[in-house]
C-alpha positions, 0 to 999 in steps of 0.5 A: 301466737305471734303473727309471722313477719310481713317481710324479711329485710337486712339493713346494713349499718342499721344499729346507728343514725339513719339505719337505726331509724330504718331499722325501727320503722320496718320492726313497727310495720311488723317486718323482721330485721336483721341489722348487719353492722360491724359496730357490736356495741351499737348492735347489743344496745339496739337489741336491748333497747327494743327488748330483743324481740324474735323479729330482730337478729343482729349480726356483726358484718363488714360489708367491704369484706365479701367473706363477711357479707356471705355469713351475714345472708347465710344467717339471716336465711338460716334464721328467717329462711327468706329475704324480701328486702335489702337496705344498703346504708353502711357507710363511713358517714364523715365526707372528710375534708382532705385536700386531693394532693393529701388524700392517700390511695389507702383513704380512697379506697377505703371509702370506696370499699365501704360506701360503693363496693359494700353495696355492690357485694350485698347485692351480689350475694342477696340477689339469688333470695330477693328473686325468689321473693321478688323483693326489693333494694333501697341504696342510701346515697347522699345529696353530695352526689349530686353537689359538693364541698371542697375536698370530699372527692373520695365520699362524692364519687362513692356516692355518685356511684352508687346512684349509677350502680342503682340504675344499672341493677335496676335494669339487670335485676328487674322485673324480679327486683327492684332497686332504688336509691334515697339521698338524704340531705342534712339529716340530724342522727345524734339521738340515734347514735349509740350512747357513747357518740350522742353528743354534738351541738344541735342545729342552729336556728339559722340551719333550720331556716335555710331549708326550704322546708324549715327544719333540718332533717331527721332520721325518720324522714329518710326511714318513711321514704325507705319503707314506702320503697319497700312497699307494694304501692311502690311496685311500678317505681325502680331505677330512681333516686329520691332526694330527701333534704328538705328542698336544698338541693333545689335552692340557689345560694349566694354570698352576701 
């Protein structure tokens, strides 16, 4: 008989990129994982790749739609009977490069709806279940919350909002629920995309060399931090933001 899962964790955007690496990491650690992702093709690829284990459930979910969020969490509870962790990873990953004068209100609202409001909705409806288990939330933000490239106002604002939302939630939901944030830097997600999207040029030697750690990040780097923040070893940590960027936000850069 298979032993029951250590935890039940919902990972939004868990079918590709950083979210997929988090899902795999948690599965390997003995957890049950609910992938909440609006990309059905990517979700089905994950199920097939991992042999459809009983500890893995895929629920098509659009985090920007409250009814979809409610249905996702109801499905997770119906299937696994409890919830111990929530990873708010879903988001529009491309920051865009549209000058503010040309950014439409629709573009702005779409970015915030997915990258910020989605987190709010997931926590709002997951909180009653997480209180029962004294669970934890990990939000995935970005170093773009701390530094910017030109013409990325909507993305930076959404990710900056996640940092503030994290510490607000930690104060409001504690001590029953811990809430922390991880801000990745440059992460090469190509191998973790669905098959139809596994293309693009790999990072160049100069891209690796500019990082104080000596390389561009990989999704496993972020997954390791997330796993720690969910663990009992992190039980005294809440309301914090952890930067996983190979040291880039600490590096002074000058034009040559």
